[in-house]
C-alpha positions, 0 to 999 in steps of 0.5 A: 148310525150316525144321529144329527141334530134333527132326529128326535131319539137319542142315547144316554148313559147314566153311570157314576157312583151317586144316587139318581141314576134309575130315578133320573131314568124314571123322571124321563119317561114320567115326563115323557108320559105328560106328552103322551108318550110311551117307555118300555123299562127292563130292569137288569138284575132286579128281581124285587117289588120295588115302588116304580113297579108298583106305580108303572102298573097304575100307568100301564098304558104309557110304562112298562116295566119287566125285570130280569133278575132274581128275586134275591138281591144280587150281589156277584161274587167270582163267576155269575151264576147260569140262571143269572146270564140267562135272565139277562140276557132273556132281558136283552132280547125281550127290550130289543123285541119291544124297541123294534116293536115300534109301540115305545118311544122310549127304551130304558136299559136299567142296571145294564152297565151292572149286568155288564160290569159282572160279566152277565153281557158283554159289551159287544152285547150293548153296543150291537143293541145300542146300534138297532136303535131306531132313529125316532127312539130315545135309548137309556142305559143306566148303572154303575161300571158304564164301560169306556166304549158305551159311554164313547157311543152314546150321545148323551152322558151324565156321571152322578157322582156321590158327595155324601150319603146316609147309607154311610151312617148305616141307613137302609134304603127305604121304601119310595126314596131308594125302593 
């Protein structure tokens, strides 16, 4: 699919080791809501209740969030579990159905790059999803470790670079700020 400057939707990738990838995607959904646009967010590898899940429930006519991860914080070492793979594949299918429904202007695949990095989803799965994105839809893919092929296929890529982070001083994730 070739997109031209006149098309309304583009494919964005927010990647890198710095903070702000999910926050940027959520900010885009919030901005879009201000223009009457609807967003669907599939959160991969996340099954915990984050602030954005509660907030989206307050504006559910504009922002829909579904989670496709286990309840426990996911740190995969070695071969991923069948359950983790199943959840990720289910998430990709749900996001594809939402995207093709015509009900949403923005589709956000939150942490899809990390799901790929941990072998829950293949590069080809992501590229196929990207290639089926209707021209009227903006697609946002977040997470560290974006595959080179995904970066090349995107229209916009932002690399969040960590310069300094208080996590390195032992500060844990805070409600309303990191979760």
